C-alpha positions, 0 to 999 in steps of 0.5 A, a space after each residue: 494957827 492962832 493961839 488956842 482959846 481957853 477950853 470949856 470946863 468938862 463939868 459932870 456927865 449929864 443924867 441919862 434919860 433911859 426910862 422909855 426904852 427900859 420900860 419897854 425892854 424890861 417892862 414888857 417881858 416882866 409883864 408877860 411873865 406876871 400875866 402867865 404866872 397868874 394865868 397858870 393858877 387859874 387855867 390848870 389845863 394849860 399850866 405847863 404852857 403858861 409856866 413856859 411863857 413865864 420862864 421865857 419872859 423872865 429869860 428875856 428880861 434877865 439881861 437888863 439886870 446885868 451890870 459891871 463886868 457881867 455886862 461887859 462879858 455879855 455885851 455882844 449878845 445883849 446889844 444884839 437883843 437890845 438892837 432888835 428891840 430898838 430897830 423893831 419898835 422904831 417904826 411904831 415910835 415914828 408913828 407916835 412922833 417919838 422916833 428920836 426920843 426912842 433912839 436917844 432912850 436906847 442910847 442913854 440906857 447903854 451909856 448908863 451901863 457903860 458908865 457903871 461898867 467903867 466906874 471902878 476900872 477905867 478904860 486904858 485904850 479909848 478911841 473917839 469917833 467924830 463926824 466930818 459935819 462938825 466942821 463948817 461947810 465953808 471951811 477949807 481946813 484939811 482936818 480929815 488928813 491932819 486935825 492940827 490943820 484946824 484954824 482954831 477960829 472958834 466958829 465950830 467945835 473942831 478947835 475946842 476938840 483939837 485943843 482938848 485932844 492935844 491936852 489930854 493926848 486922846 486918840 481920835 478920828 474924824 471921818 466923812 463916812 460911817 463905814 470908815 468909822 467902823 473900820 477905824 474902830 475895828 483896826 484900832 481895837 479899843 476897849 472903849 469908843 466915845 462916839 459923836 453922831 446924829 441919832 440915826 448913826 448912833 443907833 446903827 453904830 451901837 448895833 454894828 459894833 456890839 463887841 466894843 463898849 461905846 459911850 455915845 453923844 448926840 449931835 445938835 442939828 441946828 442947820 439940818 442933817 450933815 451940815 454945820 452940826 455941833 456937839 457939846 465939847 464939855 460933855 465929851 471932856 466929861 466922858 473922857 475924864 470919867 471913863 478913861 484912864 488919863 494918858 501917861 505923859 511922854 517920857 523925858 529922855 535925858 540927853 547923853 553927856 560925853 565925859 571929859 
């Protein structure tokens, strides 16, 4: 293996752009609640039903206000509800030509909530999940079996990730199938997942693993789906720095000295 190149600086985590999803997920129920409350004042005969609709709208919107430890405790239920909204409205977003924007907004909303939850107490047991397509298609290095088999040639992001993982002593997996990534996550049982994938797989991963907080980073698909993809290694480094407690250095064991 060649000499490792200088790692890019991690920088700061980018601003999350979740306005689209939040406007629908929180705004629609609150709008229903406001309309129902107004209607109850004018339609006296149906006041009971209007008030019931108002309470239902507030109840649906309430989980979007949970933050920090309260969000982590309720995350499985929250993710199931939010996942239903994301999946159900995906065809409509596709019809408007905003499918990727809709999914990325959903991902950004939960990235924001995870960042808030781990602001004061960082994760102790984190797992990085990466797709095999970040490796050049023509590269023969067996990184699925051993990450350090990477040639570190600088032609894809694998080398930078490998050097960052070694330096930070990160626990990570590179897989060529989504179901393998889910299995790795369930077997390792982390308290935080940092996942890199395309938008479709990020949505599926968040829905399929609602019990584990996940910070997700989208791939750059310069050559199309699943071929020579790329991602921001500085973004990954910034996420690990901001959300995960640094790994303790290995213990230095002093050799035994035989007394004369």
